[in-house]
C-alpha positions as CSV (number, residue, x, y, z in Angstrom):
1,M,-17.7,47.2,5.4
2,A,-18.9,47.8,8.9
3,E,-19.2,51.8,9.1
4,Q,-16.6,52.2,6.2
5,R,-13.7,52.1,8.2
6,Y,-12.5,49.4,5.7
7,R,-12.5,50.2,2.1
8,V,-11.6,46.9,-0.1
9,V,-8.9,47.7,-2.8
10,E,-8.8,44.4,-4.7
11,R,-9.4,40.7,-4.2
12,I,-6.1,39.0,-3.2
13,A,-7.4,35.0,-2.8
14,S,-10.3,32.6,-1.9
15,G,-10.5,29.6,-0.4
16,G,-13.1,27.2,0.9
17,M,-14.1,29.5,3.7
18,A,-13.1,32.9,3.1
19,T,-11.9,35.6,0.5
20,V,-8.7,37.5,1.1
21,Y,-8.6,41.2,0.2
22,A,-6.3,44.4,0.5
23,A,-8.2,46.8,2.0
24,R,-8.0,50.7,3.3
25,V,-8.0,51.3,6.8
26,R,-9.4,54.9,7.6
27,G,-9.0,57.0,10.8
28,A,-8.8,60.6,12.3
29,Q,-6.6,63.0,10.5
30,G,-6.2,61.3,7.3
31,F,-4.8,58.2,8.6
32,E,-4.5,55.6,6.3
33,K,-3.2,52.1,6.3
34,L,-3.8,49.1,4.0
35,V,-4.5,45.7,5.3
36,A,-5.8,42.6,4.7
37,L,-9.2,41.8,5.1
38,K,-10.3,38.2,5.5
39,R,-14.0,37.9,5.0
40,M,-15.9,34.4,5.2
41,L,-18.0,33.7,2.2
42,P,-21.6,34.7,2.3
43,A,-22.9,31.1,1.5
44,I,-21.5,29.7,4.5
45,S,-21.9,32.8,6.9
46,A,-25.3,31.5,8.2
47,D,-23.9,28.5,9.5
48,V,-23.1,28.1,13.0
49,E,-20.2,25.9,13.1
50,F,-18.2,27.6,10.1
51,Q,-19.1,30.7,12.3
52,K,-17.5,29.4,15.4
53,M,-14.5,27.8,13.5
54,F,-14.2,31.6,12.3
55,L,-14.5,33.5,15.1
56,D,-12.2,30.4,17.1
57,E,-9.5,31.0,14.5
58,G,-9.8,35.0,15.4
59,R,-9.4,34.6,18.7
60,L,-6.6,32.3,18.6
61,A,-4.6,34.2,15.9
62,A,-4.9,37.7,17.9
63,H,-2.8,36.1,20.5
64,I,0.0,35.0,18.5
65,R,3.1,37.7,18.5
66,S,5.9,36.3,16.1
67,S,7.7,37.7,13.3
68,Y,7.0,34.8,11.2
69,V,2.9,35.1,11.5
70,V,0.6,38.0,10.3
71,S,-1.0,39.9,13.0
72,T,-4.8,39.9,13.3
73,F,-5.9,42.9,15.0
74,D,-9.8,43.1,14.5
75,L,-12.8,40.9,13.8
76,Q,-15.9,42.4,12.7
77,R,-19.3,41.6,11.1
78,H,-20.4,42.7,8.0
79,D,-23.9,44.6,7.3
80,D,-24.7,41.1,5.5
81,G,-23.9,39.0,8.7
82,S,-20.4,37.5,7.5
83,L,-17.5,37.9,9.8
84,Y,-14.5,39.2,8.7
85,L,-11.0,39.3,10.1
86,V,-8.6,42.4,9.4
87,M,-4.6,41.3,9.4
88,D,-1.6,43.2,8.4
89,L,-1.1,42.8,4.5
90,V,2.2,41.5,3.6
91,I,3.2,42.5,-0.1
92,G,5.3,40.1,-1.7
93,A,5.4,36.2,-3.6
94,S,2.9,33.6,-2.0
95,L,4.6,31.0,-0.1
96,A,3.5,28.7,-2.9
97,Y,5.1,30.5,-5.6
98,I,8.4,30.6,-3.3
99,L,8.5,26.7,-2.3
100,H,7.7,26.0,-6.1
101,G,9.9,28.6,-8.0
102,S,9.6,30.8,-10.6
103,A,10.4,28.0,-13.0
104,G,7.9,25.1,-11.5
105,T,10.3,23.3,-9.8
106,P,10.7,22.9,-6.5
107,L,13.5,24.9,-4.0
108,P,16.2,22.7,-2.9
109,V,15.4,22.1,1.0
110,P,18.6,23.8,2.2
């Protein structure tokens, strides 16, 4: 990614607007941290409306402070012009997996 500050480690998931990767951020004196990098799909990155939605998402998410919401702390543009957000990486089971359980049956509401 930009200036090789972020290096993709692996793809986590993909949707209609973006792909999420696990990435490593590098800093001075050997600083490293794993982060989530949400990159707008290149196929839609030239669409001004999609750019606006993605930028709005990043701006709004950057102001949310909650232990229930992943922090967003950077918004950059890739060399190909696509936008990407950098967020905390949460390692564990997906919400879909938790809600539907490992046996494929939904969890009880209580």
